[in-house]
C-alpha positions in Angstrom: 135.2 76.0 119.3 135.8 72.3 119.4 135.9 69.8 117.2 135.0 66.1 117.5 135.3 63.2 114.4 131.5 64.4 114.3 131.1 68.3 113.5 134.3 68.8 110.7 136.3 71.8 111.7 133.4 74.3 111.0 132.8 77.5 113.2 129.0 77.8 113.8 127.2 80.5 114.1 123.7 81.1 115.0 122.1 85.0 114.5 118.8 85.7 116.5 117.1 88.4 114.8 115.4 90.6 117.0 113.9 94.3 117.8 111.5 95.9 119.5 110.2 97.4 116.9 107.3 94.6 115.2 104.5 95.3 113.7 101.9 92.8 114.8 103.2 93.0 118.0 105.7 96.0 119.2 108.2 94.9 122.1 107.0 90.9 121.9 110.3 90.4 122.5 110.6 91.8 126.2 106.8 90.1 126.6 107.2 88.0 130.3 107.2 83.7 129.8 106.5 82.4 132.8 108.7 85.2 134.2 111.6 85.4 131.7 111.5 87.7 128.6 110.6 85.4 125.2 114.5 87.0 123.5 115.9 85.7 126.5 114.4 81.6 126.4 115.4 82.1 123.0 118.8 82.3 123.8 118.9 79.8 126.0 117.7 77.4 124.0 119.7 78.6 121.1 123.2 77.9 123.4 121.7 74.8 124.4 122.7 73.1 121.1 126.0 71.0 121.3 127.0 72.8 117.7 126.7 76.2 118.3 129.8 78.4 119.2 128.5 82.0 119.3 125.1 82.9 119.9 124.2 86.8 118.7 121.9 88.8 118.7 121.4 90.8 116.0 119.4 93.9 116.9 119.9 97.5 114.9 120.9 100.7 116.3 118.1 101.9 117.2 117.8 103.8 121.2 114.6 101.7 121.8 116.6 98.5 121.5 118.6 98.9 123.7 116.2 96.9 126.1 117.6 94.5 123.7 121.3 94.6 124.1 121.0 94.4 127.6 118.7 92.0 127.7 121.3 89.3 124.8 124.0 90.2 127.0 122.6 88.8 130.3 121.5 85.7 128.9 124.9 85.1 127.6 124.8 86.0 124.3 127.0 88.2 121.8 125.5 91.4 120.1 125.7 93.4 116.9 123.4 96.4 115.6 122.9 97.4 112.1 120.1 98.5 110.0 116.7 98.6 111.2 115.2 97.7 107.8 118.1 95.6 106.5 118.5 92.6 108.7 120.2 90.8 105.6 123.3 93.8 106.5 123.2 92.8 110.5 123.8 88.9 109.2 126.0 89.9 106.8 128.3 92.0 109.6 128.0 89.1 112.1 129.2 86.4 110.2 132.0 88.6 109.3 132.7 89.6 112.5 132.9 86.6 114.0 134.4 84.7 111.3 131.5 81.9 110.5 131.4 79.1 108.5 128.0 78.2 108.6 125.0 80.3 110.5 121.9 79.0 111.7 119.6 81.9 111.0 116.4 82.1 114.5 114.4 84.1 115.4 113.2 86.2 118.8 109.5 84.8 118.3 110.0 81.6 118.8 110.8 81.3 122.6 109.8 77.0 122.3 113.2 76.2 120.0 113.7 72.9 119.5 117.5 72.9 120.7 117.9 69.4 119.9 116.2 70.3 116.3 119.0 72.2 116.0 121.4 69.6 117.4 120.2 66.9 114.5 120.2 69.3 111.4 123.7 70.2 111.9 124.5 66.8 112.5 122.8 66.0 109.2 124.9 69.3 107.6 127.9 68.2 108.6 127.3 64.4 108.0 126.6 65.6 104.6 129.3 67.8 104.1 131.9 65.6 105.5 130.6 62.9 102.7 131.1 65.3 100.1 128.2 66.6 98.9 127.6 69.8 98.0 125.0 71.8 100.3 124.9 76.0 100.6 121.2 75.7 102.4 119.5 72.9 104.8 116.2 73.7 107.1 113.4 72.3 108.3 111.0 75.0 106.8 112.1 74.3 102.7 110.0 72.3 100.4 106.7 72.2 103.3 106.5 73.0 106.1 105.8 69.8 108.6 107.3 70.9 111.9 105.3 73.4 114.0 105.4 77.4 113.2 107.8 78.5 115.9 110.8 75.7 115.3 112.1 77.5 112.3 115.6 76.8 111.5 117.8 77.9 108.7 121.7 76.8 107.9 123.4 78.7 105.4 126.8 78.6 104.4 129.6 81.5 104.8 130.3 81.2 101.3 126.1 81.1 100.4 125.4 83.7 103.1 128.5 86.2 101.3 127.0 85.6 98.0 123.1 86.7 98.8 124.8 89.8 100.3 126.3 91.0 96.9 123.1 90.0 94.9 119.8 90.2 97.1 117.9 93.9 96.3 114.3 93.2 97.2 113.0 95.3 100.0 111.9 91.5 101.5 114.7 89.7 100.7 116.6 92.2 102.7 114.0 91.9 105.3 113.9 88.0 105.5 117.9 87.4 105.3 116.8 84.0 103.0 114.5 84.5 100.5 117.1 84.8 97.5 118.5 81.5 98.7 115.3 79.8 98.1 113.7 82.0 95.4 117.0 80.4 93.3 117.1 77.1 93.4 118.9 76.7 90.1 121.7 79.1 92.2 122.3 77.2 95.4 122.3 73.7 96.6 119.0 73.0 99.0 118.3 70.3 101.6 114.8 70.6 103.5 115.1 68.4 106.7 111.5 67.2 107.4 109.8 65.7 110.4 108.6 62.3 110.1 104.8 63.5 111.5 102.6 66.2 109.8 102.7 68.5 113.1 102.5 72.0 110.7 99.1 73.4 112.3 101.0 74.2 115.8 101.7 77.9 116.1 103.6 78.2 118.5 105.6 81.6 117.1 104.5 84.5 118.5 103.1 87.5 116.5 100.0 88.4 118.6 98.4 88.3 122.2 96.7 85.1 121.2 99.9 83.2 120.3 101.3 85.3 124.0 98.4 83.5 126.3 99.2 80.1 124.1 103.1 80.2 124.5 102.4 81.3 128.3 99.8 78.5 128.4 102.6 75.8 127.6 105.8 77.3 129.7 103.1 77.7 132.9 102.4 73.4 132.5 106.0 72.6 131.9 108.4 74.6 132.6 110.7 76.3 135.1 114.1 78.7 135.3 116.0 75.6 134.5 114.1 73.1 132.5 114.2 73.3 129.2 111.4 71.4 128.0 111.2 69.0 124.7 108.7 69.5 122.0 107.3 65.7 123.3 106.1 67.3 126.2 104.4 69.8 124.4 102.8 67.7 121.9 102.4 65.6 124.9 100.5 68.5 126.9 98.8 69.9 123.8 97.5 66.4 123.2 96.1 66.2 126.8 94.6 70.1 126.2 93.2 70.6 122.8 91.4 73.6 124.3 95.0 75.6 123.9 95.8 75.2 120.6 92.6 76.9 119.5 93.5 80.2 121.1 96.0 81.0 118.4 94.4 79.0 115.5 93.2 81.6 113.7 95.6 83.5 113.1 97.2 83.4 109.7 101.2 83.8 109.3 102.8 87.3 107.3 103.3 87.1 103.9 106.8 87.4 102.5 106.6 91.5 101.6 103.4 92.7 104.4 
């Protein structure tokens, strides 16, 4: 782990939850986007964040997820296999095994994830902690969404995650990892990371074939196997081709517990 004057002596572990058995679009993490699997794009983008010390793909013990483990290893990520339904338990096990002090939560259906955004969030996290300001949770989705759906990132302290592991019991709390934190603001110290513009109408996550069509069009126009184009380029491209955003504009996000 590299420690500089900008970063305290923390170990940052990014955990990407991934499995083949998604309900809306089974096998979506293995779909090809511009010749590379969705999971590999997510891993590449997370690993491009300068402050991430380790990237771990947390999947299940189900045989169908053998391909997730093989793909993650090929992309340079560590892997962990655990419960199918209790995703929280996977995060808790990884955080303990890797001795993480700050845990980044990312989902494997976000192939346009922005490493520069995560870098800025972690630097904000470090600055708050260096200033002695207590913080348990920092998210760019908390207290109102401004970023495109598909750039979601959450940072949780090891202490806060440990409490959640001991106290969360509802099925949706176990499946979605962090609801117990942001639904108990009286018990945790929460911070948001809003953008300067409201871009929440953009949907860049992958849950349906319509989502895939949009993401594939973006990568065909902007990407290759080595260039991780920034969010600004995506916004410029969609501004020039507004018809593309209509491909998945009708898709509604799943609610907690669905």
